[in-house]
N, C-alpha and C positions, 0 to 999 in steps of 0.2 A: 331488585335494585343493582344497577351496576356500580361496582367498586370504582374509585378513580383508577386505579391501576388498570381495571378493565376497560375502562373509557380511553385510557392513554393507548392501550395496544389497539383498539378499534381506530384511534386517530393516527397513530401510527401506520396501520395497514393502509387505510383510505390515502394517506401521504406517499407511503410506497408505491403502491399501485399508480396513481397519478404519475408519478417521476419515473417508474420503470416501462410505463407502456406509451410515454411520449415517442414520435417518430425517430427512427434511425436517421444517421448522416446519410444523405441521398448518394449512392456510389456513382451515379453518372456524373455529379460534380466532381468527386474524388477523381475520376478517371482522366479528366480534362484540366486540372489544374498543376502548373508546374510550380513547386516549392523554390524558393529561392535557396541557395546553398548556405550553410553556416558551418564550415569546418568540415572534419571528415564525414558528417552526418547532416543530411537534409534538414531545414527548418521544417516545422508544422506547417501545413496546409491552412491558410485562412480565407475565407470567403465570407464578405461582409463581416460579420462578427462572430462568426463560428468556425471553429477549429474541426480538422477532420483526421481520421485515421490513415496510415499509409496505404492499407490494402484497399486496393479499388473496388473490392468486391465485399467488404465488410458490410455486415447486417446484423441486427439484434436478433433476426429470425422474425417469422410472421406475427402480426399483431394478435391474430388468434392463440397461438401458442403461447403468447406472453400472457395474455389475459387469463388463460387457463391455469397457467402455472402460479400465478400470484393471488388468484381468487380462490384456489382449492387447496393450496397448500403452505400458505403463509404462516410461519412461525409464530406471526404477532397475535393470531386471532384464539389460540387455545393456550393451555398450559403447556409448556414445552417439555416433552418426554425424551428428546433426542439429544438432550445436553447434560453435561454432569461437570462441575467444577474439576478443573485438572489439578493434579497433586502439584502442590507449590515446590519451587526450589528454595535453595537457603542463598539469598544475596549476599556475596563476599563484600560488604560494603568498605571495609577497610581497603582492600585492593582496588575497588572501584573508585574511592577517592585519591588514590594515589597513582593509580593505574596509567593515566593519561600520558605520564613520562616514561612508562615501562613498556612490555611487549603488547602488541595490540591485543585487544578484547573485544568480543561480543556477548552482550546479554539481551536475551529476548524478555521483553516485559510484558507482552502481549499483542495479539493481532498482529498488526502491521508495524508495532512500536519497538523499535531495537534500538539499543544502546550501544555504540561503538566508540572506542578509544583507539587512537591512532596519532602517532607524531604529535603528544602533546594537546590533543583536541578531544574533547568528549561531545559525539554527535548524536543526536536523538532522530529517528524517521518516524513519520506520521504519527506523532503523539497523541495518545488518548489514554486520561485516567477517569473519565466520565463513566458512571454506572449505566446512562442512557445517551445514546447517540442519535440526535434529531433536531428537529427546531427546538429552539429555547432550551434544550437539555430536558425536556418534560415528556415529549411523545417520540417515538421511534423504537431502536432496536435495543433490548435489555443485555447488560453484560452478566455472564455467569460464571466467569474465572476472574477473580480479582487481579489488578496489576502485580505482577511481580515483584515490584520494588514499589514502596511507597513514594509517593511525590515527595515527602519531607525528608526521606532517605537519599535524594537524589545527589550524585556530585554535582559541582559545577557544568552547567551546559554552555558549550560555545557555539554550537552551530546546529540549527534544527531544518531537516530535510522535509519537504512536503511535496508528495506525488499528485494529488489532485485534491479537488474540493467536495467530494463524498463526505457526508456526516461522519462516517467511521473513520476516516483518514484525516481530517480536518474539523478536529473538536474546538468549538471557538473556546469555551471555558478553560480547556487545558493550554493551548496557546498564549491565551492572555495572562494567564498564572505564570507560564513560563518567561514570557516578556517582563512581567513585574518581579520575578524572583531574579531572573539571570541576565535579562536583555541580550539573549543570543542572537546570532545572526541568521535571521531566517531565509532560505534560499528556496525559491518556489518556481512554478512553471508561469508562463506568461498569462497575464490577467488576474493574478492573485495579490498585486503589490495593493491595488486600490482596495482590495477586502481588508487586508490589514490595517491600512490608513484609516479607514473607517472606525476602526477599534483602537486607534491611537497607536499603533504598532508601526513605527517608520524604519526600523533596521533591518530592512528587507531588500534581496535582489530578486528580480525576477528574470527569468531566462525561456529562451526557446530552445527546441531540440538542437545540439550541436553546439551550443553556446556554454560559456564557462565562467566562473570566477574562483578566486583564491581566498584562503583564510588561513594564516597561521603557516604558510609554506604548502598548504595542500589545496589541491585543485579540485573543483567540485564542477562535473559536466553533465548538463541536462540531456538525457538520451530518450529515445522514444519508448512509448507503451502503446499498446492497442487496448483501449478502454473508452472513457468518455469522463465528462463533466457536467456539472449542474446542482445546485441546491434547492430550485424551484422550478416551476412550469415554465417560467420565463428566461431562464438562463442557460438552457441546455446548450453545452458545447461552446459557451463564450469564455470559459477559461481553460487553459491546455492541461493535459495530464502527461504525467512522465514517469520514466525510472531516472536512477542517477548512477553515475560513475565517480566514485571517490578515488583520486590519485595522489598517493604520497609515498613513502617508504615501500608499501605494500598497497594493493588495490582492493577496493571494496566495492560491490555492485548491490544496489538495492531496487527490487523490481517494482515495488508499489503493487499496482493492480494492473493485470494485463492478459488478454488472450495471447495465444502463440502466434508468432509472425515470424518473419525473417530479420524483425529489427534485434532479436537477440544475436543472431550471427553477426549482423552489421555492426553491433557494439562491441562484440568481441574482437572482431577484426581491427575496429579503429583504436579501442582502448584496452582490450586486453592482453595477454592473460589475466585473469582476476584471482586473487588469492582468497577471496571470500564472496560468496553470491548468496544474498538472503532473498529467496523467492517465495510466493504464493504457493500453499499446496491446497486451499480450503475454498469453498464456496464455488465448486466447479458443477454442480448438478441444478437443473437437468441441463443436458449438454446442448440441447436446441436452442436454448436463450442463453446459458451462461457461458457455453463454450467461447462465444467470440470475445468476451471480455474477462474471463477468468481461467487461467491454465489449470489442467488437472495435475495431481502428482506425477505422473508420468511424462507429462508435456514438461512439468517443471525440472526433470531431470534432463530432459533434451535442450531446453533453455539453457542449464547449467553448463552441459557439453558445448553447446553454441558460444557460450561465452568464454570456453576456454578456462574455466575456474577450478580452483584446486579444492576447496572446501564449501560445502552446501550448508545453509542452515534454513529450516522449513519455518515460515511464517504464514498469518493471516488463516488461523485455524483455531478451535478450541477456545474462543473467546466470548464473542458476541453470538446472538441466536439469529445468523442472517442466513444458513446454507440449509440446503433441503437434504444432503448427506448426512449419516451419523457423525456426531462430533469427533468420534475416536476413529472414522474410517481413514482420513487423508495419511497418518502416519504409517498405518498398515499398508496400504496401496503403495506407498513411497518405499516402504521396506520391500515389497515383493519385486518391484521393479529395480531396484538396486541389486538383487540377486540376479534377476533375468539379465541385467545389463553388465553384470559382473564388476560394478564398480566397487572401490575400497570402501567398506562400511564406516571404518573410523573417521573418513572425511565428510561423512553424511550425517549431520547434526540434527537431532529434534530436541532441542533444550526445552526444560521445565520452565515454567515462566519463573523469573528471577535468576535462573541459572546462568554463569558466565563461563565462557569458554574462550581459549587462545586462539590464535589463527595467523 
């Protein structure tokens, strides 16, 4: 007899296969569309109800390769032996509760969830506190490293940035709890405001690439990423994906999820140099299918260079059973690339969950 957890894994596997094997955006359309200008960066391309990436040659890879990858190596199907709980940091809660008015701080909560304090604001990115990310919070991907800060211990949250609508970046239970507890300003890419409204959350601003809004004297710019969106088979590409530039007395870049493309340099040229860049370093294998939408550790450092950033913090690893690579490989590859490039290691941060650093 299958246990409920095993059934949930199988259901999650079927869902993931369905979502990840849907058709890629047609590159022929991308090459033919001229997006309207929206400030220094061009707005995202929209054809009918679907958004498109900048790269006219973008493709998720052949259907056969994607099918093989997810049918033969998915972590949901068997007990996962390639993951282990990361050692926890020791959150300095007193510092965080008073830190919004002091020097800027960055705290890695886990996965793509980063708590940043700047110019009197406390900002959260892609918040996920759930143990399972997927439909209804019941089926999908399981968490193996707990959040570095308990939700109950959070300081007041002023702004929440969402990069896209995939379940591991937009967790319905977490955003509803944040809305009920803090009523923060949710800043999201185009198409997501309606999703929030359906859940009774109305303190929301949605933006296209190149557009901006302000909160407390800090400017938030929606910047490009190379990725995708969709939570069902029917809504693939209907909501935009993005990265974010946060411009105050210092400048912070949040990479969300992205493959490598020239948008990093374009963003660095338009809004850099950045003082801090939070960039994903995990879920990059196998390259044939993951490469177009997830940067490798080596590409993350190239993006860091393109952004003309001073301090790097690695995110999107060691938290959920998503990746094909061993859970502890991303920081090792990152460290090797730091040496190869001759970068100052004291400005390349791999934080423990809950650990806080100044920037």
